[in-house]
N, C-alpha and C positions, 0 to 999 in steps of 0.2 A: 398146578398154582391157581389159588382162589381168586379169585375177582376182587378188585379193592371196592369198599364201599362209596358212596359218593362222597361221604365226610375224609374217609382218606385221599380220596382225587383230587379236593381243594387245593388251591395253591398256598402256601404256608401264610403269607398276610390273611386268607380269608379263614383259615382254620384258628388263627391266632385271635381274629374277631370273635370267634364263636366261644373260645376259653376266655376272653375276657368277658364275656356277657354272663357265663355261668363257670367262675372260677372255684366254689364250692364241690364242683364236679372234677377237679383235676386227677384225684385218684383213681375212680371209676373209669374216665377216660384212659388213662395208662394202661388199666387191664384188659382192654378193649383190641387192642394189636398195637404190634410193633411199631406199625408208621405212626400209629397215634401216640403210642407214649415215646416215640422221639419231637414229634410236635408239641406235645405237651410241655416235654425237658427244654426243648429250645426255646419256648415262649416263658419258663419260669426262668431261666438263667439270663433272660434278657432284660437287664437291669431297669430301661425305662418304659416297659410295657404297660404297667399298670401303678397306680399311688395302691398301696398296700397299708401304712401306716398310719395312723389318723394322730396319735402323738407318741412322742419320745421323750420320756422322763428320765433324767441323770440326777442323782444324789452324789457328790462327793465328798467323802466321811475320811479327814485327816484325823482320827483319834488313833486308829492305827498303824504301824508300820509295818509295811508298807502302806502308802494310801489306798482306799478301795473306793472303787466306783461301782452304783447298785444303778441297775440297767431295768428301764420298765418300757415294754412296748407293746403300744394301746393298736389294736388289731381288727376290723370288724368281723364277726364270726363268718359271716360268706365269703372273704377271703382268706381267713385261717388256715385252710387246706393249702391255699397256693403258697402260703408265708411258709408253714412246715413245710413244703417240697424244695424251696429255695435253701432252705436251711439244711437239708437231709443233701440234697444237690453238691450244695459249696460247701460238704462237710473236711473241710481240709484243715482244721483246727481244734484241739481236743475242747477246747472251752465252750466249741458249740455244742457239745454233748451236755453244758452243765445250765442250757435253757429251759427252764420249767414253763409250760403255760398254766394258768392260772385263771379258769373261766368263771371261777366262783369267787374270785379276791376282792376285797371290799371296795366300795366303788366303781366296779366294774358290772355293767349292765348285759342285759340278757343278751342284746346283739352285739356285744364285744369280746373280746378274747386279751388278755394281759399273759406277755410272756417275760418273765423275770429272770436276770442273770446278776450274782455276784462278781464282780472283775476285780481282781487284786494283784496283776503281774501289770500295772501302771508304765511301770520302768522297764519293761522287756517289750521289744516290737518283732511279738511272734505274727504279726501281720491279722491277726483275729479282727481288730478294732475293723482292719479295712475290710473284712470279708463279711461282718456283721454290716458295714455298711450297704454293700454289694447288695447283702438278702433284704436291705430296707426297701432297696431302688434308690431312684434319683430324687423324689418327692417325698415330703411327709409335710401333713397337716400343718401339726403343732410342735415344737419343742420347748421344753422347760428345763434348764439347768438349774438346780439348788445348791446351796452349800457352794457355790461355784468358786473357787480360787486359781491362784498362780499354779498350783501344782497341778490343775487338771486339766490344762490349756493344750499341753503335748496330745494327749490322751483323746479328747473330746475335738480336736482338729483332727485326726487320723479317722476317728467315725465319720466325723461331717463331710468327708472328704468327696466332693462331687453332688453332695446333696442339696437340695434346695427346699425352703418352705418359709411361708411366709409371716406366720405368728413365732414370737418367740419371748420366752419368760424367763427372766434371769433372776434371781435371787442370791444375792451375796453382803457379805459383812465388807469386803474391801476391795474398791475399785482402785487397782495400781495403774500404773503406764503400762505393764505389759497385757493387763486384764482388758485395758481400756482400748488397745492396739486390737489384740484379739478380736474382741468383739464386733469393731469399726472393720474388720476386713471380715469376718464372719458374715455381719450383716450386709455388706456388698456382694459378697460372692455368691452367698446362697437367698439373695435376692430378697429380704425380708421385708414386710409392709408397714407391719406391728410388732412395737415391742412394746413391752412391761417390764420394768427393772426396780428390783427394791434394792435399795446399798444404805447401808450403814455410815462408813466412812469414805473419803474419796482421797488418796493420796496420789491420784496421778496430779500431773503438771497441769495448769490452765482449764480446771475443771469447766469455765463458762465454754471454751472451744472443743471439749468432747460434747456438751449439749448441742453446739451448732454443726458439730458434723455428723452428728446422728440426723438431725434435721432434715442433713441435705440427702439423706438415706431413704428413712419410712415416712409414712405420712401420718400415723398414728403412733404417741408415744406416751406410754404411761410414766412416771417416776415417782416411786416411792420412799420416802425419806423414811430411813428406820431407826428405831433406837441407837444413839451411842451418847459415850460421855460427853462429848463436845457441846450436844444439843444444853446442857446444864448451863453452860458460863453464861456471862451476861451479855450476851448478844444473839441477835436473830441469825441462825445457821440454815443454811441449805447447799446440799451437795459439795461439800469440802470448803464451802465459802462464809466467812462470819463479817454482817453489816455489809452485805454486798446488795448493791443497786441490780436486780434482775429484771426489770422492766424493759430496759432497751435489748438484753439478749432473749428475752419472750417477743416481741414484737420483730426479732431479726429470726427466730427460729422459724415462725409461721411466716414468715415473709418466703420461704425457703420452700421445699419439697413439702414438709410437714403441712398437715392443715386442722390436726386434732391433737389437743396438748391436755392433759391432767396431771397435777399435779399435789400429792398428798404430802402433807407436812404436819401431822397432828401433834407432833412434840415441839414445835417453835413456829405455829401460824404468822408470827408476827416478821417473818424471813421477809414478807413482802409490807413496805410503808404505805400510807395511806396516797403520800404523793405517786409512789411507783403504779399503784392500782390505779389513780386517776388518770396516769400516761396510756394505761391499758385500755381502760372505757375509752379515750380518745382514739388510740391508733388500731386498735385490732379491728372496729367495724368498716374503717376506709383502706384496707390492706388492697384490695381488690379482689379477694378468692372469698369463698365460705367457709368460714375458721370456725373450728368449735375449742371453747377453751372452760377450764374451771380447773380452781386451785383453793384449796384451803388458806384462809386469808381471815384476820380479824382485825385489818385494816379498821373495818365499818362499825367494830364493836362501839357501841354509844346506848348507854339506858335510854336515850329520848328518841332513838330512831331504831328499831328492830330489823328493819328490814326498807328496801327499795326496789322498785323495777322501773325498766323504761322501755322502749325501743327506739332504737337508732338506725338509720340507713339498711334497714332489712333485719338488724341486730336485736336481739334480747338481752339485754345487760339487767344483771340482779346480782342483790348482794345482800346478806345478813349479817350476825356476829361471827358465821364461822367459815363463810365460801362469799367468791366471787365467781358467779359463774357470764363469760361473752359469747352465744351461738349464736350462729344464723338462723333464721326462721324456718330455714329447709330443715335444720339438722337437729331440732328442739326435741325429736323423739328418741335420739342417740342417748344412748346410755352410757356410764364411767366405765364400764367393766368391758374394755375394748376385746379383751380375747376370749369372750364367751364363745 
């Protein structure tokens, strides 16, 4: 019997530390000996061992029948071998074999690999989405849900089981009660810290309560009011409500866990009246926390006053014909693109 090498004789935890340091060598290490093969496989199957996925992007397409999910998994090139080993060791569903690696995909830099899958069995509970979630691990850098709708809730919930991610980007046409409940639940369980939400219509009950609930869960929130027919009615519109005074809600939002809020409402910048804007000018600098706030707003559109700015209580307050910004001086360098 040949003596073990020093590497083979290491305790499992130390061997795992070495593998974690050089994940690009997993396939080479597996060829070295049966002992190291077992160590590498144990490490690969340990779901919480390392963060493999930079970003998970999901497109939900309802054009066909049944609905189809396009899944894009972005992995650092240095960890791609480890991710592929996980896929190989967890090959329990025929769908796993449909995942293709596109290192040269558009938008993919030289240090990243993109894994692509078109999943059209949303109505089938074959365990594939759970297994794919296991392969991705317990932590993901950022998640993006595009064309998200009620039909994708069950499938996405299965995929996200036990996964945490700090950044979430959602683009959807309609925010229903079911979608709102799902997002709030997922943000809570996944410990999301930064949320970017683009929505056209809000059919959920009490939209302002959804805003307040989100503000109790995340620190950074970007709301993009996308185009919808209701905006063309003769009244200010934002997040499902017409002629609504958002100033007290915004003050309450930033009094909770939330400390950075950015609102884009290009189609209806008059959603915030001059009176509401002045309330924000007065209240936000005295909340007792370092707040960052920016919104599209035409309350100060005036041919004789193009712009004003002043400092109050360590806050910079700025307004022009299109924007209102109220930012603590210590956060002036922070940008609007919160998920970059």
